[in-house]
Phi, psi and omega in degrees: 000128181276140178277131178252129180292142178251022180288132169231124184287149174260117182296328179293322179290319178294319178296321178294323179296322182287358176256356186287152180297328181289333173290318179295323178297321177293320177297318178295322179297318178293320178295326176294322175297317178295326178297316178298320178294317181295321178296324178289330181273345187288151180295149188253018183302305180246335182088352181294320182297316182289334178279349186267005178282141174211154180248128180241125171288136183230160168238116188247142177277112178243107182295138176229120183054040176081359181248144180289134177227130180273131181232143179280150179190191178213154181229132175261120181231161173239123185265007179294148180292336181250024182298319181295322180292319179294320182288314188252347183078167178213019182104307177273322180265130180291158178279116180269331180051049185298310184291317181292323177290327177294320177296319178297319177296319180294319177296317181295325180291330181274349179282333185275000000 
């Protein structure tokens, strides 16, 4: 006879856990790993683009069942003035896709 778990999750408890500082610290740690990958992938013409990456801890409103719920997280951004051109290209500048390729590398590293 197989044992069946009788666990039923409490959404309020899971939601409270997703607001805790230690969850945000883990999110920031993952964003810092992505920052290192992005800095390694960025073009080296001037070096300004690779120096402009920063990680910001955020609290984001993620609606659940129609009600607003605040969740901890982190955001990797590039504050360089030409970040959009480097990421998407503009005809003269090739598309480097630094952030999207960095996310793909991070996902591939966690699969193994």
